[in-house]
MARDONU-227677 format. One record per residue: residue number from 0; residue in one letter; x, y, z of N, C-alpha, C, O, CB in turn. Coordinates in steps of 0.02 Angstrom, whole numbers. Glycine has a CB too. Example, Ala and Ser with C-alpha at 12.3 -4.5 7.8 and 13.67 -1.06 7.14 Angstrom:
num residu nX nY nZ caX caY caZ cX cY cZ oX oY oZ cbX cbY cbZ
0 a 660 -284 390 615 -225 390 660 -165 390 712 -166 423 565 -224 452
1 s 642 -112 354 684 -53 357 645 2 394 670 57 402 704 -30 286
This chain:
num residu nX nY nZ caX caY caZ cX cY cZ oX oY oZ cbX cbY cbZ
0 x 43 -54 -1 5 -5 3 39 56 2 86 64 42 -33 -11 52
1 x 21 102 -38 55 165 -48 35 211 9 -19 203 37 38 196 -116
2 x 74 255 24 60 318 71 -2 342 60 -41 347 107 108 376 62
3 x -20 362 -6 -74 384 -23 -135 341 0 -181 365 33 -70 394 -87
4 x -131 281 -17 -182 226 0 -192 224 75 -247 223 103 -157 152 -26
5 x -132 224 106 -135 218 177 -174 283 212 -218 277 255 -59 211 204
6 x -156 331 191 -195 396 209 -259 391 189 -301 402 233 -169 458 178
7 x -283 374 126 -347 360 116 -387 316 160 -442 331 183 -350 338 60
8 x -352 255 171 -379 203 221 -383 233 286 -433 219 318 -337 139 226
9 x -343 268 310 -339 306 381 -395 351 384 -429 360 434 -271 349 393
10 x -405 383 319 -457 434 323 -524 408 328 -566 434 364 -456 477 267
11 x -535 356 292 -599 316 291 -610 289 353 -666 298 377 -600 261 241
12 x -567 256 388 -569 214 447 -585 270 502 -626 260 546 -495 170 460
13 x -552 326 497 -562 376 540 -640 413 541 -677 428 588 -507 425 523
14 x -649 421 475 -720 443 466 -771 398 489 -820 416 521 -734 457 399
15 x -757 332 471 -807 279 495 -819 294 575 -871 308 605 -775 196 482
16 x -756 288 598 -760 286 676 -789 348 703 -826 344 753 -689 276 708
17 x -777 403 678 -806 466 691 -885 460 679 -923 483 721 -771 520 644
18 x -906 433 627 -977 433 612 -1009 383 658 -1067 397 676 -991 416 538
19 x -981 325 682 -1007 279 732 -1011 318 795 -1062 320 829 -962 214 740
20 x -951 354 810 -957 381 877 -1014 444 881 -1048 458 930 -883 408 899
21 x -1014 476 815 -1056 531 828 -1128 498 819 -1175 528 846 -1040 596 777
22 x -1140 446 787 -1209 412 791 -1224 387 850 -1284 388 866 -1218 360 747
23 x -1180 361 892 -1183 333 957 -1199 385 1010 -1240 377 1055 -1119 298 973
24 x -1164 438 1000 -1177 502 1035 -1240 530 1021 -1276 553 1065 -1127 551 1021
25 x -1257 529 951 -1336 551 948 -1386 516 971 -1434 543 997 -1359 560 888
26 x -1381 449 964 -1425 394 990 -1429 409 1069 -1484 411 1097 -1394 315 972
27 x -1372 417 1101 -1377 425 1170 -1419 488 1189 -1466 490 1228 -1309 428 1198
28 x -1390 545 1148 -1434 604 1160 -1501 598 1154 -1539 611 1201 -1420 654 1121
29 x -1523 575 1088 -1598 560 1076 -1626 519 1136 -1678 540 1162 -1610 516 1006
30 x -1600 469 1160 -1618 429 1216 -1623 475 1284 -1672 475 1322 -1565 370 1223
31 x -1577 507 1290 -1584 553 1341 -1633 603 1330 -1665 619 1381 -1526 582 1353
32 x -1647 632 1275 -1705 681 1264 -1770 648 1274 -1814 675 1308 -1704 712 1194
33 x -1778 588 1244 -1838 548 1250 -1848 535 1322 -1906 541 1340 -1834 484 1210
34 x -1803 517 1368 -1812 503 1440 -1835 575 1475 -1883 579 1513 -1739 473 1474
35 x -1799 623 1457 -1814 686 1478 -1888 710 1459 -1927 738 1498 -1763 732 1451
36 x -1900 695 1396 -1972 716 1367 -2022 677 1416 -2065 709 1447 -1985 690 1278
37 x -2016 603 1423 -2067 573 1448 -2076 586 1529 -2129 583 1559 -2059 504 1430
38 x -2013 601 1558 -2009 634 1628 -2049 696 1632 -2089 704 1679 -1935 652 1648
39 x -2041 742 1583 -2078 809 1579 -2144 794 1574 -2182 817 1617 -2058 855 1520
40 x -2170 753 1524 -2238 739 1522 -2274 709 1583 -2331 725 1600 -2247 698 1470
41 x -2230 659 1618 -2254 634 1672 -2268 687 1727 -2321 688 1759 -2212 585 1692
42 x -2216 732 1736 -2225 791 1783 -2283 835 1772 -2321 857 1815 -2167 834 1782
43 x -2286 845 1707 -2340 895 1686 -2402 858 1694 -2448 891 1718 -2333 923 1610
44 x -2415 799 1680 -2475 762 1695 -2494 756 1763 -2552 765 1781 -2470 698 1671
45 x -2443 742 1806 -2446 742 1878 -2474 813 1904 -2526 814 1937 -2375 726 1907
46 x -2441 867 1890 -2459 930 1905 -2532 947 1878 -2572 975 1916 -2407 975 1878
47 x -2549 930 1815 -2618 938 1797 -2668 911 1829 -2719 942 1845 -2628 920 1743
48 x -2654 840 1845 -2702 799 1895 -2703 825 1962 -2754 816 1995 -2681 725 1902
49 x -2649 858 1990 -2643 882 2056 -2690 957 2055 -2728 972 2101 -2558 891 2076
50 x -2681 988 2011 -2718 1046 1996 -2795 1037 1983 -2839 1074 2005 -2686 1076 1937
51 x -2803 986 1949 -2881 974 1937 -2912 948 1996 -2972 958 2006 -2896 923 1880
52 x -2868 909 2045 -2893 882 2101 -2908 940 2152 -2959 940 2186 -2845 831 2127
53 x -2857 991 2155 -2870 1043 2199 -2930 1097 2174 -2969 1128 2210 -2802 1079 2208
54 x -2925 1098 2107 -2988 1140 2080 -3060 1108 2094 -3109 1143 2108 -2982 1148 1998
55 x -3062 1045 2090 -3120 1007 2102 -3136 1002 2178 -3195 1005 2194 -3111 939 2070
56 x -3090 995 2227 -3102 1007 2298 -3130 1080 2313 -3182 1091 2344 -3035 995 2337
57 x -3090 1124 2286 -3109 1198 2300 -3186 1212 2269 -3227 1245 2301 -3049 1252 2262
58 x -3199 1188 2214 -3271 1184 2185 -3312 1152 2230 -3365 1180 2242 -3276 1147 2121
59 x -3298 1093 2261 -3346 1061 2300 -3354 1100 2365 -3409 1108 2391 -3327 990 2312
60 x -3294 1125 2393 -3304 1167 2452 -3350 1225 2439 -3391 1240 2482 -3239 1194 2477
61 x -3346 1261 2380 -3387 1315 2368 -3452 1301 2355 -3495 1343 2368 -3365 1351 2321
62 x -3468 1240 2326 -3540 1208 2324 -3569 1200 2382 -3626 1221 2394 -3543 1144 2295
63 x -3531 1169 2425 -3555 1156 2497 -3565 1216 2536 -3616 1218 2570 -3505 1114 2536
64 x -3525 1267 2536 -3531 1333 2561 -3599 1359 2546 -3637 1376 2591 -3479 1377 2534
65 x -3615 1363 2473 -3664 1391 2442 -3731 1353 2460 -3783 1385 2466 -3648 1393 2370
66 x -3732 1287 2468 -3786 1246 2491 -3795 1257 2559 -3853 1269 2576 -3776 1176 2478
67 x -3750 1255 2607 -3766 1270 2674 -3796 1331 2680 -3846 1335 2715 -3714 1268 2715
68 x -3769 1389 2649 -3800 1460 2655 -3874 1457 2631 -3917 1488 2662 -3758 1516 2610
69 x -3891 1416 2569 -3958 1403 2554 -4002 1369 2598 -4059 1389 2608 -3960 1373 2502
70 x -3978 1322 2623 -4013 1273 2678 -4031 1319 2740 -4084 1315 2771 -3960 1207 2705
71 x -3980 1361 2753 -3996 1405 2819 -4043 1452 2799 -4085 1466 2842 -3933 1443 2851
72 x -4048 1485 2739 -4104 1532 2717 -4167 1495 2719 -4217 1517 2747 -4093 1561 2645
73 x -4164 1433 2687 -4235 1404 2684 -4260 1387 2761 -4319 1395 2777 -4235 1332 2636
74 x -4210 1363 2806 -4232 1351 2866 -4262 1411 2907 -4305 1403 2950 -4179 1322 2898
75 x -4238 1464 2892 -4256 1527 2917 -4321 1557 2897 -4357 1593 2932 -4208 1570 2902
76 x -4332 1536 2834 -4395 1559 2798 -4455 1507 2824 -4512 1522 2842 -4383 1556 2709
77 x -4429 1451 2821 -4478 1387 2855 -4498 1407 2923 -4557 1405 2940 -4437 1309 2864
78 x -4448 1426 2965 -4459 1442 3032 -4503 1505 3040 -4548 1506 3082 -4395 1450 3066
79 x -4490 1557 2999 -4540 1616 2998 -4597 1587 2982 -4644 1599 3019 -4525 1673 2949
80 x -4608 1547 2930 -4676 1545 2905 -4720 1489 2959 -4782 1491 2966 -4673 1518 2817
81 x -4680 1447 2991 -4710 1404 3047 -4730 1445 3102 -4781 1429 3132 -4662 1353 3073
82 x -4695 1499 3122 -4703 1549 3166 -4764 1581 3158 -4806 1581 3203 -4654 1592 3164
83 x -4774 1614 3095 -4838 1637 3070 -4893 1603 3075 -4944 1627 3100 -4836 1649 3012
84 x -4891 1540 3051 -4941 1481 3055 -4962 1474 3119 -5021 1480 3134 -4916 1414 3032
85 x -4916 1462 3160 -4929 1448 3225 -4970 1503 3266 -5013 1486 3307 -4865 1434 3256
86 x -4956 1564 3254 -4985 1622 3282 -5058 1626 3261 -5102 1640 3301 -4947 1683 3262
87 x -5071 1611 3187 -5134 1607 3160 -5173 1554 3191 -5231 1566 3208 -5130 1598 3091
88 x -5145 1491 3199 -5181 1439 3231 -5204 1457 3297 -5261 1446 3315 -5143 1380 3235
89 x -5158 1485 3336 -5176 1497 3406 -5228 1554 3416 -5267 1550 3462 -5113 1512 3446
90 x -5229 1604 3377 -5285 1648 3363 -5349 1613 3353 -5398 1625 3388 -5271 1689 3306
91 x -5350 1567 3300 -5409 1528 3286 -5432 1487 3349 -5491 1482 3364 -5395 1482 3227
92 x -5382 1459 3382 -5398 1419 3441 -5422 1457 3501 -5461 1431 3540 -5338 1380 3460
93 x -5401 1519 3508 -5424 1564 3562 -5497 1589 3538 -5539 1603 3581 -5369 1629 3575
94 x -5514 1595 3471 -5570 1628 3452 -5634 1564 3465 -5693 1575 3478 -5558 1659 3370
95 x -5604 1504 3455 -5651 1444 3456 -5667 1436 3537 -5723 1423 3558 -5612 1370 3420
96 x -5619 1445 3574 -5626 1443 3655 -5678 1493 3675 -5722 1481 3716 -5554 1463 3694
97 x -5669 1557 3638 -5713 1606 3664 -5787 1594 3642 -5835 1610 3677 -5691 1673 3642
98 x -5791 1560 3574 -5857 1548 3552 -5885 1487 3600 -5945 1482 3613 -5857 1531 3471
99 x -5846 1450 3619 -5862 1381 3656 -5894 1414 3718 -5947 1392 3741 -5791 1327 3675
100 x -5858 1473 3750 -5878 1498 3818 -5942 1526 3811 -5977 1528 3861 -5831 1549 3848
101 x -5967 1551 3753 -6035 1576 3737 -6091 1526 3727 -6150 1543 3724 -6031 1615 3676
102 x -6070 1462 3722 -6118 1407 3710 -6155 1385 3765 -6140 1404 3822 -6086 1351 3683
103 x -6203 1344 3756 -6243 1305 3814 -6198 1247 3837 -6198 1228 3895 -6319 1273 3789
104 x -6157 1218 3785 -6110 1159 3809 -6056 1187 3860 -6033 1148 3902 -6069 1123 3744
105 x -6038 1246 3857 -5989 1273 3906 -6020 1267 3979 -5980 1254 4024 -5971 1351 3888
106 x -6085 1275 3996 -6111 1278 4056 -6107 1203 4078 -6086 1191 4135 -6181 1310 4055
107 x -6125 1151 4035 -6128 1072 4047 -6049 1053 4063 -6034 1013 4108 -6160 1025 3970
108 x -6003 1082 4026 -5937 1069 4032 -5913 1088 4095 -5883 1045 4128 -5901 1098 3983
109 x -5920 1151 4121 -5901 1170 4186 -5937 1137 4238 -5906 1128 4291 -5906 1238 4193
110 x -5998 1117 4234 -6041 1078 4287 -6004 1006 4292 -5992 980 4347 -6126 1069 4261
111 x -5986 977 4232 -5948 910 4240 -5881 917 4270 -5860 871 4304 -5938 875 4173
112 x -5843 970 4260 -5776 991 4288 -5780 988 4371 -5739 963 4410 -5758 1071 4261
113 x -5838 1019 4383 -5851 1042 4461 -5865 971 4493 -5838 954 4546 -5923 1100 4473
114 x -5907 932 4457 -5931 878 4491 -5872 821 4489 -5875 772 4526 -5999 854 4458
115 x -5822 832 4448 -5756 784 4447 -5722 802 4513 -5703 759 4553 -5699 798 4378
116 x -5714 871 4523 -5673 907 4581 -5708 879 4650 -5675 856 4696 -5677 999 4576
117 x -5770 885 4649 -5809 858 4709 -5796 794 4726 -5787 776 4784 -5877 862 4700
118 x -5793 749 4669 -5783 676 4670 -5718 661 4707 -5714 624 4755 -5781 646 4597
119 x -5662 697 4676 -5596 696 4704 -5585 708 4775 -5549 675 4812 -5560 740 4672
120 x -5626 766 4791 -5619 793 4858 -5648 743 4903 -5617 729 4954 -5653 863 4867
121 x -5704 714 4891 -5745 664 4932 -5765 702 4991 -5802 749 4979 -5704 597 4954
122 x -5750 691 5054 -5777 727 5111 -5732 779 5131 -5743 810 5184 -5791 683 5167
123 x -5682 792 5093 -5631 855 5111 -5663 913 5084 -5708 910 5041 -5552 851 5075
124 x -5639 972 5112 -5659 1034 5098 -5619 1052 5025 -5559 1040 5014 -5641 1084 5163
125 x -5663 1081 4979 -5636 1097 4915 -5661 1174 4900 -5717 1192 4917 -5662 1042 4859
126 x -5616 1215 4869 -5634 1289 4849 -5627 1279 4781 -5574 1262 4755 -5588 1352 4880
127 x -5686 1290 4747 -5688 1293 4674 -5693 1362 4642 -5739 1399 4658 -5744 1254 4650
128 x -5652 1378 4600 -5649 1450 4576 -5668 1452 4502 -5649 1407 4465 -5576 1481 4586
129 x -5704 1500 4481 -5723 1523 4413 -5681 1581 4392 -5655 1616 4435 -5796 1543 4410
130 x -5674 1593 4327 -5636 1661 4305 -5689 1710 4318 -5748 1695 4317 -5608 1666 4221
131 x -5666 1771 4330 -5710 1840 4337 -5750 1846 4271 -5801 1880 4276 -5661 1914 4348
132 x -5739 1823 4218 -5776 1831 4156 -5846 1782 4164 -5894 1795 4128 -5724 1806 4089
133 x -5847 1737 4204 -5893 1689 4212 -5940 1708 4275 -5981 1667 4296 -5856 1621 4219
134 x -5936 1759 4299 -5971 1786 4357 -6051 1772 4345 -6089 1753 4390 -5953 1867 4366
135 x -6067 1783 4288 -6146 1774 4276 -6170 1697 4287 -6228 1682 4303 -6166 1798 4194
136 x -6125 1655 4279 -6138 1582 4285 -6131 1554 4352 -6149 1497 4366 -6094 1545 4241
137 x -6101 1603 4401 -6085 1573 4469 -6145 1543 4508 -6141 1487 4535 -6055 1627 4512
138 x -6205 1585 4511 -6254 1561 4553 -6291 1493 4519 -6310 1447 4555 -6304 1623 4565
139 x -6299 1492 4451 -6322 1433 4416 -6280 1376 4428 -6308 1324 4444 -6327 1443 4345
140 x -6224 1377 4424 -6178 1322 4431 -6181 1302 4505 -6192 1244 4522 -6105 1341 4408
141 x -6172 1347 4542 -6178 1334 4622 -6244 1289 4642 -6241 1240 4679 -6184 1412 4663
142 x -6305 1314 4612 -6359 1287 4623 -6364 1211 4588 -6395 1167 4618 -6407 1335 4600
143 x -6338 1200 4537 -6341 1142 4491 -6296 1092 4533 -6316 1034 4543 -6311 1158 4412
144 x -6238 1115 4555 -6188 1071 4589 -6196 1065 4666 -6164 1024 4698 -6119 1097 4575
145 x -6239 1106 4695 -6253 1101 4767 -6181 1118 4810 -6174 1091 4865 -6282 1023 4783
146 x -6137 1154 4787 -6089 1185 4821 -6070 1256 4802 -6075 1278 4745 -6036 1145 4818
147 x -6047 1288 4856 -6020 1362 4846 -5963 1367 4805 -5915 1330 4811 -6000 1395 4912
148 x -5966 1414 4761 -5910 1427 4701 -5892 1498 4729 -5927 1532 4767 -5941 1428 4608
149 x -5828 1513 4702 -5789 1578 4711 -5771 1600 4645 -5774 1567 4593 -5724 1571 4757
150 x -5750 1669 4653 -5737 1697 4579 -5652 1705 4598 -5633 1724 4653 -5789 1786 4553
151 x -5611 1688 4548 -5540 1695 4555 -5528 1771 4556 -5571 1808 4532 -5500 1658 4498
152 x -5470 1796 4583 -5451 1862 4575 -5411 1865 4515 -5405 1920 4489 -5416 1889 4632
153 x -5382 1814 4489 -5338 1815 4431 -5372 1788 4380 -5392 1730 4390 -5276 1781 4440
154 x -5389 1819 4312 -5431 1797 4266 -5391 1736 4226 -5332 1741 4211 -5454 1857 4223
155 x -5427 1684 4213 -5390 1621 4175 -5431 1599 4113 -5433 1539 4098 -5383 1553 4225
156 x -5462 1645 4079 -5493 1635 4012 -5555 1601 4015 -5602 1614 3977 -5451 1598 3968
157 x -5556 1552 4063 -5623 1515 4065 -5604 1448 4096 -5545 1432 4104 -5661 1506 3988
158 x -5658 1407 4115 -5640 1342 4143 -5643 1345 4215 -5671 1393 4242 -5572 1320 4122
159 x -5617 1297 4250 -5624 1288 4324 -5559 1270 4356 -5520 1230 4329 -5675 1234 4340
160 x -5544 1305 4424 -5488 1282 4460 -5514 1262 4531 -5558 1295 4559 -5433 1337 4463
161 x -5490 1215 4554 -5511 1186 4616 -5458 1172 4663 -5407 1148 4637 -5545 1128 4604
162 x -5457 1180 4726 -5408 1180 4778 -5439 1134 4832 -5493 1146 4861 -5391 1256 4804
163 x -5396 1076 4843 -5419 1025 4894 -5353 1034 4947 -5299 1005 4940 -5431 937 4858
164 x -5368 1081 5002 -5305 1084 5050 -5289 1027 5079 -5229 1011 5082 -5310 1129 5104
165 x -5335 989 5105 -5318 936 5151 -5271 885 5110 -5224 859 5139 -5384 902 5180
166 x -5284 873 5051 -5249 827 5005 -5187 859 4966 -5150 822 4933 -5300 802 4954
167 x -5178 923 4970 -5130 962 4935 -5143 959 4871 -5095 960 4833 -5064 944 4945
168 x -5212 955 4841 -5203 958 4767 -5241 1004 4735 -5295 1022 4759 -5216 898 4736
169 x -5217 1028 4681 -5242 1084 4631 -5260 1052 4574 -5220 1020 4539 -5190 1139 4612
170 x -5330 1059 4561 -5354 1031 4496 -5363 1089 4457 -5399 1135 4475 -5419 989 4499
171 x -5326 1090 4393 -5329 1151 4350 -5363 1133 4277 -5328 1108 4233 -5251 1182 4340
172 x -5421 1144 4270 -5457 1137 4209 -5469 1201 4177 -5521 1209 4145 -5519 1103 4221
173 x -5425 1250 4180 -5422 1318 4158 -5406 1317 4079 -5361 1282 4054 -5365 1359 4201
174 x -5444 1356 4045 -5430 1370 3969 -5358 1397 3962 -5321 1377 3917 -5483 1427 3938
175 x -5339 1448 4014 -5275 1482 4000 -5221 1425 4007 -5180 1418 3962 -5261 1546 4052
176 x -5220 1385 4062 -5172 1333 4068 -5173 1286 4013 -5119 1269 3988 -5180 1297 4128
177 x -5227 1263 3991 -5230 1218 3936 -5204 1244 3865 -5169 1209 3828 -5300 1197 3930
178 x -5225 1306 3852 -5204 1344 3800 -5129 1352 3801 -5098 1331 3752 -5238 1408 3802
179 x -5097 1380 3851 -5028 1389 3863 -4979 1333 3854 -4926 1339 3824 -5022 1411 3924
180 x -5003 1276 3884 -4975 1211 3882 -4970 1182 3806 -4920 1157 3780 -5020 1165 3927
181 x -5028 1193 3780 -5035 1173 3704 -4990 1214 3660 -4956 1187 3617 -5111 1184 3678
182 x -4989 1270 3669 -4958 1317 3631 -4871 1313 3643 -4829 1328 3601 -4993 1388 3652
183 x -4860 1290 3709 -4785 1286 3718 -4765 1210 3688 -4710 1204 3660 -4765 1295 3805
184 x -4805 1160 3694 -4789 1097 3670 -4800 1081 3586 -4784 1030 3556 -4829 1051 3713
185 x -4831 1137 3561 -4853 1118 3499 -4790 1118 3446 -4745 1161 3446 -4911 1168 3480
186 x -4793 1066 3401 -4737 1056 3351 -4776 1052 3283 -4834 1031 3279 -4690 985 3367
187 x -4737 1074 3231 -4759 1051 3166 -4724 990 3139 -4668 989 3114 -4752 1105 3117
188 x -4765 940 3149 -4736 881 3126 -4771 871 3059 -4828 891 3050 -4743 821 3176
189 x -4735 838 3012 -4766 829 2953 -4716 795 2904 -4662 773 2927 -4794 894 2929
190 x -4731 789 2834 -4682 764 2792 -4696 692 2789 -4749 667 2806 -4614 779 2815
191 x -4641 658 2763 -4649 580 2755 -4650 544 2820 -4673 487 2818 -4590 551 2713
192 x -4627 569 2880 -4624 523 2935 -4686 548 2976 -4709 507 3016 -4550 525 2976
193 x -4714 601 2972 -4773 620 3015 -4838 640 2984 -4870 687 3009 -4754 674 3054
194 x -4860 606 2931 -4918 623 2889 -4975 604 2928 -5032 612 2906 -4918 590 2820
């Protein structure tokens, strides 16, 4: 081989070696870039998933907050409406009590309650009171029941109150007590469970 051929051969071998090394370096670089791209995509997907999760949780919190506020508003409106209806109902009850007090059945009912008090008292002394508004019924009821009756100093809407001191008993059939107890214990039950 001549020098020229040797140089040509050296040149070709060197170029081939350089090409192989550059291709190897390029392949390693491409692999590294692919690896970096895959890692970058994975990081971006994780960040996007985390961001989506945070935004979803934040949206849920906002929805729950708005829902709670609306529920509270509805409960307040419902409570206000129930209070209005309750007041209307008890005005109607009071009117019916007053209408009952003007009827003939009221006199019979008073007589029945006075007789019950006398039965409970037996031989013991009993003091039976009527409300001042029923003063006009005092003599009639006393004659029918055969016992003296008193007028209370404190008005109690209607009905009868009896005291049996020997037995330490108070019999309270007053409309005021019945009305106030009913008003205090009244609840709006309804819906699926209380129809």
